[in-house]
VOGU-3710 file (C-alpha; in Angstrom, 3 decimals, decimal comma):
1> xxxxxxxxxx> 88,162/135,340/94,529  87,816/133,759/97,862  90,631/133,174/100,093  90,129/129,575/100,085  90,650/129,443/96,927  93,568/131,681/96,270  95,093/129,640/98,468  94,365/126,793/96,359  95,890/128,571/93,747  98,865/129,257/95,595
11> xxxxxxxxxx> 99,555/125,521/96,646  99,123/124,747/92,950  101,586/127,416/91,888  103,875/125,957/94,491  103,846/122,840/93,239  104,544/124,431/89,463  107,512/126,388/90,520  108,794/123,104/92,535  108,481/121,481/89,117  110,101/123,829/87,573
21> xxxxxxxxxx> 113,352/124,267/89,442  113,585/120,405/89,703  113,307/120,508/85,769  116,215/123,487/85,471  118,633/122,217/88,540  118,502/118,877/87,398  119,201/119,591/83,836  122,301/121,380/85,086  123,374/118,546/87,464  122,784/115,945/84,453
31> xxxxxxxxxx> 124,966/118,226/82,018  127,715/118,823/84,428  128,356/115,311/85,810  125,787/112,992/84,227  125,125/111,502/87,835  121,071/111,575/87,222  120,591/109,084/85,115  117,811/110,337/83,395  117,811/112,357/80,125  115,191/114,742/81,432
41> xxxxxxxxxx> 114,943/115,312/84,822  113,752/114,720/87,298  111,186/112,303/84,899  112,364/109,204/83,522  111,729/110,316/79,767  112,950/112,140/76,936  111,900/115,317/75,454  110,003/114,047/71,950  106,625/116,481/70,919  104,735/113,366/69,217
51> xxxxxxxxxx> 101,028/112,566/68,449  99,535/109,053/67,885  96,615/107,081/67,265  95,449/107,475/71,141  95,555/111,055/70,335  91,584/112,104/69,082  90,288/109,596/71,794  92,235/111,016/74,592  91,331/114,698/73,631  87,678/113,528/73,407
61> xxxxxxxxxx> 87,924/111,465/76,659  89,157/114,355/78,424  86,200/116,830/77,191  83,776/114,329/77,597  85,015/113,274/81,603  85,169/117,576/82,279  81,977/118,284/80,654  79,717/115,524/82,562  82,014/113,942/84,742  80,921/115,335/87,877
71> xxxxxxxxxx> 76,992/115,325/86,793  77,235/111,675/86,444  79,103/110,849/89,433  76,431/112,512/91,410  73,852/111,338/89,717  74,442/107,637/88,853  73,373/104,883/90,732  76,561/103,815/92,883  77,452/99,973/91,373  76,924/102,044/87,631
81> xxxxxxxxxx> 79,107/104,519/88,578  81,763/101,924/89,540  81,604/100,037/86,436  81,568/103,535/84,826  84,479/104,633/86,442  86,273/101,590/85,513  85,507/101,710/81,845  86,324/105,290/81,673  89,562/104,939/83,601  90,659/102,271/81,316
91> xxxxxxxxxx> 89,761/104,024/78,037  91,579/106,949/79,145  94,870/105,127/80,001  94,909/102,798/76,738  93,842/106,435/74,699  96,822/107,727/76,714  99,523/105,037/75,916  98,368/104,690/72,551  99,615/108,180/72,051  103,016/106,621/71,640
101> xxxxxxxxxx> 101,634/103,780/69,383  100,676/99,898/70,311  104,532/98,831/69,699  106,182/101,431/71,940  103,359/102,465/74,374  102,043/98,637/75,106  103,270/95,799/73,645  107,187/96,800/74,008  106,957/98,669/77,215  107,719/95,003/79,548
111> xxxxxxxxxx> 110,016/93,268/77,400  112,820/96,085/77,329  116,270/94,639/78,751  115,252/95,634/82,380  111,902/94,302/82,208  110,188/91,136/83,518  109,413/89,252/80,082  112,981/88,910/79,437  113,580/86,527/82,080  110,200/84,496/81,425
121> xxxxxxxxxx> 112,534/81,565/80,261  114,680/81,287/83,233  111,733/80,647/84,845  110,960/76,928/83,372  111,459/75,240/86,591  109,398/77,627/89,067  110,104/76,058/92,456  113,757/75,781/91,620  113,914/79,268/90,040  112,597/80,643/93,525
131> xxxxxxxxxx> 114,896/78,650/95,801  117,627/80,097/93,368  116,205/83,655/93,158  118,361/85,357/95,927  121,200/84,637/94,302  121,272/86,331/91,297  120,172/89,660/93,040  123,500/91,567/93,401  125,325/92,645/90,008  128,671/90,512/90,693
141> xxxxxxxxxx> 126,602/87,065/90,749  126,259/84,711/88,299  123,788/85,444/85,801  122,401/88,502/87,786  118,393/89,839/87,374  117,695/92,742/85,072  117,058/95,333/87,149  113,658/95,169/87,799  113,450/91,785/88,463  116,016/91,997/90,996
151> xxxxxxxxxx> 114,329/94,986/92,360  110,975/93,295/93,559  110,195/89,961/95,355  109,374/87,508/92,737  105,222/87,267/92,809  105,755/90,104/90,098  107,538/88,251/87,723  105,651/85,322/88,567  102,946/87,004/87,793  103,978/87,301/83,946
161> xxxxxxxxxx> 105,324/83,827/83,930  101,480/82,608/84,902  100,362/84,639/81,873  102,900/82,631/79,858  101,434/79,469/80,771  97,900/80,273/80,136  98,862/81,405/76,624  98,827/85,239/77,244  102,540/85,315/76,572  104,423/87,941/75,031
171> xxxxxxxxxx> 104,315/91,765/75,245  101,055/92,743/74,359  98,891/90,699/76,688  101,417/91,641/79,362  100,418/95,134/78,833  96,861/94,591/78,152  97,088/92,920/81,859  98,984/96,366/83,689  96,244/98,586/81,963  93,284/96,380/82,599
181> xxxxxxxxxx> 94,125/95,645/86,198  95,707/99,229/87,315  92,428/100,914/86,002  90,717/99,208/88,710  92,396/101,230/91,101  90,114/104,085/90,884  87,046/101,813/91,842  88,920/100,634/95,265  89,532/103,630/96,154  85,858/104,752/95,333
191> xxxxxxxxxx> 84,862/102,010/97,732  87,102/102,380/100,051  86,329/106,159/100,418  82,545/105,632/100,697  82,676/103,199/103,132  84,732/105,169/105,671  83,695/108,927/104,490  80,453/108,694/103,413  78,995/108,427/99,889  79,092/112,586/98,924
201> xxxxxxxxxx> 82,710/112,576/99,207  83,632/109,662/97,177  81,289/110,761/94,574  82,976/113,865/94,414  86,180/112,274/94,206  85,097/109,948/91,113  85,778/112,251/88,109  89,035/113,185/89,564  90,305/109,657/90,115  89,380/108,956/86,999
211> xxxxxxxxxx> 91,018/111,526/84,746  94,192/111,444/87,074  97,638/112,371/84,932  98,902/109,359/86,943  97,001/106,859/84,092  100,129/108,038/82,081  102,243/105,731/83,728  99,698/103,232/84,594  99,963/102,778/80,776  101,869/100,736/80,597
221> xxxxxxxxxx> 104,181/99,779/83,446  103,942/96,933/86,108  103,515/99,588/88,860  99,833/99,908/87,363  99,140/96,522/88,171  101,243/96,762/91,680  98,621/99,995/92,876  95,412/97,953/92,061  96,378/95,237/94,227  97,533/97,379/97,024
231> xxxxxxxxxx> 94,453/99,815/96,479  92,023/96,329/96,892  93,732/95,219/99,880  92,838/98,718/101,308  89,815/98,651/100,101  88,567/95,268/101,555  90,179/96,292/104,808  87,757/99,496/104,929  84,806/97,393/104,304  85,876/95,048/106,764
241> xxxxxxxxxx> 86,250/97,405/109,531  83,065/99,101/108,782  81,182/95,684/109,164  80,929/94,426/105,677  81,212/90,510/106,160  84,207/90,977/108,367  85,443/87,486/108,214  85,180/87,315/104,307  86,419/90,801/103,119  89,256/90,629/106,064
251> xxxxxxxxxx> 90,957/87,987/104,945  90,705/88,922/101,283  92,579/92,251/102,337  94,846/90,029/104,172  95,901/87,934/101,198  95,789/90,950/99,146  98,165/92,766/101,335  100,182/89,797/101,441  100,847/89,641/97,685  101,259/93,712/97,360
261> xxxxxxxxxx> 104,628/93,008/99,756  105,812/90,129/97,576  105,281/92,365/94,509  106,975/95,322/95,881  109,552/95,821/98,690  108,805/99,305/99,465  104,718/98,747/99,358  104,974/97,026/102,899  104,911/100,884/103,840  101,101/100,689/103,080
271> xxxxxxxxxx> 100,864/99,583/106,501  100,692/103,034/107,266  97,391/103,639/105,142  95,960/100,238/106,747  97,025/101,775/110,308  94,716/104,727/109,336  92,014/102,511/107,680  91,957/100,811/111,455  91,691/103,915/113,204  88,388/105,043/111,061
281> xxxxxxxxxx> 86,776/102,076/111,436  83,930/101,422/113,899  84,579/97,551/114,076  88,359/97,314/114,449  88,737/94,653/116,241  86,324/91,829/114,602  88,160/91,366/111,424  91,799/91,387/112,999  92,012/87,450/113,234  90,584/86,824/109,682
291> xxxxxxxxxx> 92,995/89,925/108,255  96,211/88,354/110,148  95,018/84,284/108,855  94,957/86,060/105,191  98,119/87,968/105,413  100,116/84,560/106,124  99,334/82,797/103,007  101,452/84,304/100,270  104,331/84,631/102,342  103,954/81,204/103,389
301> xxxxxxxxxx> 103,668/79,940/99,675  106,746/81,857/98,864  108,623/80,877/102,159  108,083/77,084/101,776  108,476/77,454/97,892  112,219/78,579/99,301  112,130/82,202/98,755  113,496/84,564/101,721  112,088/87,881/101,936  114,334/89,166/104,318
311> xxxxxxxxxx> 117,262/88,240/102,844  116,287/89,293/99,457  115,735/92,569/100,573  119,280/92,757/102,132  120,720/91,843/98,918  118,667/94,138/96,652  119,940/97,294/98,825  123,391/96,069/97,811  122,552/95,915/94,329  121,003/99,398/94,419
321> xxxxxxxxxx> 124,480/100,897/95,869  126,150/99,119/93,450  124,320/100,712/90,706  123,089/103,918/89,866  121,170/104,051/93,123  124,471/104,478/94,681  125,521/107,185/92,572  122,272/109,338/91,535  122,738/112,102/94,480  119,738/112,014/97,358
331> xxxxxxxxxx> 120,555/115,678/97,940  118,548/116,417/94,504  116,057/113,447/94,465  114,947/114,078/98,164  112,795/116,977/96,831  113,024/116,226/93,366  111,304/113,075/93,637  108,025/115,462/94,907  107,780/117,389/92,108  107,608/113,832/90,110
341> xxxxxxxxxx> 104,536/113,625/92,515  103,303/116,742/92,054  103,135/115,733/88,348  101,457/112,309/88,397  98,752/113,501/91,310  98,229/117,085/89,549  97,380/120,775/90,609  93,991/119,498/91,801  95,119/116,902/94,599  98,002/119,416/95,371
351> xxxxxxxxxx> 95,526/121,901/96,262  93,308/119,343/97,731  96,132/118,294/100,015  96,184/121,679/101,354  92,575/121,783/102,080  93,129/118,344/103,831  96,184/119,745/105,918  94,391/122,351/106,510  91,203/120,789/107,737  90,862/119,979/111,590
361> xxxxxxxxxx> 92,800/117,230/111,506  93,540/116,391/115,678  89,927/117,586/116,156  88,613/115,266/113,142  90,458/112,290/115,005  88,655/112,411/118,220  85,533/113,019/115,923  86,715/109,800/113,940  87,148/107,632/117,091  83,124/108,757/118,574
371> xxxxxxxxxx> 81,928/108,493/115,804  81,096/104,947/113,621  82,269/104,904/110,029  78,435/103,780/109,122  77,120/107,285/110,237  77,979/108,588/106,949  77,133/105,865/104,733  73,895/105,406/106,239  73,052/109,034/105,976  73,561/108,926/102,412
381> xxxxxxxxxx> 71,278/105,674/101,859  68,776/106,949/99,040  67,012/104,895/96,330  68,981/104,151/93,408  66,479/106,179/91,204  67,103/109,394/93,090  69,807/111,810/92,924  72,223/111,529/95,518  72,434/114,299/97,798  75,630/116,048/98,631
391> xxxxxxxxxx> 75,463/115,542/102,395  78,509/115,040/104,750  78,259/114,501/108,246  80,775/116,105/110,360  83,260/113,400/110,774  83,356/113,010/106,934  85,780/115,405/105,845  88,122/114,892/108,727  88,110/110,891/107,662  88,909/111,518/104,165
401> xxxxxxxxxx> 91,775/114,086/105,180  93,204/111,206/107,625  93,333/108,800/105,051  94,724/110,704/102,162  97,470/112,387/105,139  98,572/108,375/105,668  98,999/107,995/102,226  101,194/111,108/101,593  103,339/110,136/105,139  104,166/106,677/103,775
411> xxxxxxxxxx> 105,076/108,431/100,452  107,371/110,767/102,476  109,062/108,005/104,352  109,609/105,956/101,577  111,531/109,189/100,167  113,569/109,580/102,971  114,842/106,374/103,092  116,923/106,810/99,824  115,527/104,082/98,217  113,441/105,670/96,032
421> xxxxxxxxxx> 115,847/107,890/93,309  114,203/109,000/90,078  111,180/106,930/88,476  109,111/107,622/91,354  106,667/109,032/88,672  106,279/105,258/88,257  107,347/103,803/91,505  104,798/105,563/93,969  101,759/105,088/91,705  100,117/103,022/94,399
431> xxxxxxxxxx> 100,576/106,049/97,260  99,682/108,752/94,425  96,143/106,802/93,841  95,052/107,528/97,604  96,168/111,178/97,065  94,134/111,841/94,182  90,535/111,311/96,835  91,618/114,735/98,312  90,303/116,297/95,034  87,200/115,684/96,894
441> xxxxxxxxxx> 87,595/118,853/99,097  87,403/121,287/96,122  84,756/123,194/94,884  84,680/124,162/91,247  85,350/120,628/89,868  85,242/120,969/86,284  87,957/124,275/86,616  89,957/121,554/88,371  89,512/118,597/85,943  90,531/120,723/83,335
451> xxxxxxxxxx> 93,762/121,538/84,776  93,945/117,769/85,383  93,382/116,268/81,982  95,552/119,395/80,525  98,731/118,139/82,604  98,043/114,676/81,394  97,551/115,673/77,638  100,961/117,227/77,429  103,077/115,105/79,576  102,069/112,245/77,006
461> xxxxxxx> 102,595/114,426/74,098  105,718/116,235/74,834  107,723/113,560/76,883  108,421/109,721/75,945  108,767/108,106/78,809  110,282/104,724/80,099  112,479/102,455/82,287
//
């Protein structure tokens, strides 16, 4: 066993140990004073071994991706790879969700008392409700919003209101929307990694993005939908700063970043990832006017409709500390949240992050600044009929390391803020999608994919997740 592999296994083992300690300590705290408000800490779930109609499909998909994923990712034409990644991620997420059955796993998820669909009828006058939105955030206000509605800007709820108005109402359609859109997040990450770090690393990351344990929480939660919107915002920015129709892609990126900020307050931390993308781009300044124009659209629409983002966030902080957020101990969750992250990204990502941290990042940043982002991509342009060689330029790995470490930094800031205590296995899905790309650094992909799939299947069959 070589030294790098031993270090990879040590990192994965350390993450597993963190999870075990978080489970043991968390159960001790919960049994002593019930201050965690979760049944199976650190995950918001309960212990309930079970199988369901999605079990055979999930196992079959896992075996197929482990066996054939790395080869197909290396050989498929690029566009075919993107569609295959989306289709496989979609099937994997649906299969895992259906382990809990259609009603409990998909249709009923977004209809529980704290979820978005419970307030659809209160949005019959959409402009009036947006003007009045902040008056119902704090717990002691008249007719306070349920937790998830109060905890997010209104674009999250408006999405489901609009689905209802076009005839796609109810929990089933809402669940299908979140899974279908959420499954595009791996495709967005692939597009961004290829633009910034080259096609070889993107292809190596593809099976890991598809077979992620995070899919357990993408199906079904609105955060899977948020993750996809944020991922495409970054992907279009990556295209813009590498000279791909900088005006159009920059504007779309800005539009999606604006929407991201109105889906979840915490996703404003994607500015950290956006800054890394700008640093890696060869055309950093050209798309900026278009990016900023697009960025202004969604905030302008909601502001003109009467919603004050800053006031709403201030009131949310009050609501957060009025409820269980003010009781849950920061001293536990500040590190137990990281155990939740280890579960959603899996051991392969932990090992990949170790390699990213060990990469010569400081030297790599200098290389990135000197080497245009188009060079890795140009070096890998081969006819679609030929197998893609695993070529890498000297800047490729440091570029990817910088991107995933920016996502890790954003996640750590969210953790230290104290505004995410528990349920981070769901809330941090948007950041986790970018951490998964670190798996591209790993050799022996089939062994690591087996570990990823096994973890996802165990989580979904031993725990019943809910929020």
